[in-house]
N, C-alpha and C positions, 0 to 999 in steps of 0.2 A: 504494500500500500504506500502511496506517495502523498506528500504534503508540499504546499508551497509556502515559502517564508517571504512574506511581504517585506519590501524595503531592500532585500538582498537579491531578489529575483532568482531564487534557487528552488529547484525541485529536489526534495530529499525523501529518503525512506522514512516513514512515520515511526517505525520501530527502531530499536537500537542496533548498532553493529559492534560486535565484540572483536577487537583486534588483538588483544592479549587477555589472559584470564582476569586481570584486574583493570582493564581499560575498555571503556565503552564510549561510543560516540554516535554521531548522526552522519550517515553516508550521503554525499552529494550525488544526485543522479544527473541533473542538468544545470547548466549555468546560462542564463539568458545573455545574449550578446549585448554589449554596451551597458551592462548592468553594474551596479555597485560591486557585486561579487566578482564579475569578470575583470573589472578594473583593479580589484585587489589581488587578482591572480588565483582565485579559487577555481578548481577544476573538477570535472566529473570523476567520481571514485575517491575524492578526498573524504576523509572521515574527520568531522569536526569534533575535537576533543574538549575544547574550552573556548569560551567567548568572554572577553573582558575579565579574564582570570577566574572564571567560574565554570565548573564542569557542565558539559552538555550531554547528559545520558539519554536524552530523548528530544523529539521535536518540540514537545511542550516546554522543556527546559530552555532550549535555544530561543523559542519565541518569547518567553518571559524575560530572559536576559537581554535579548535584542531590543525589546521595548524600552528598557532602561538606559540603553547606550546613548550618549550624547557626543557628537563629534567623532574624533578618531579613536579607534580601539584596535586591539589585535585579536585574531582568531588563531588558535593553535589547531593544526590539522596533522593527520597521519597520512604521509604521502611517500611513496618509494621506500617503504620500510623504515621510516624515521619521522620524528616530530619536526614540524616546520611552522613558523609563524608567518601569518600574512596580516598586513595592516589594512583596515577598512575604514572608510569615511562614511559615517552614518549621516544621511541627509534628511532628518525627520523634521 
């Protein structure tokens, strides 16, 4: 099942994705062209582990955290078998 995260223009899996026994995140399915997410460098198959230094174990977590973001923040993703940070400008 998929969900859309407004503001980032991402389509993500609504369930969690386990990348390690103790690490869970939200897997990105699609990134809209010219979106905030695309400009930040988010890519399909990234697993979002944290947003604004808070864990994102589900789409609900990510939505709740994203609503509170003001201005620039970082999102930690799992990509290419390692953690990476991408910086995102929230235009709310």
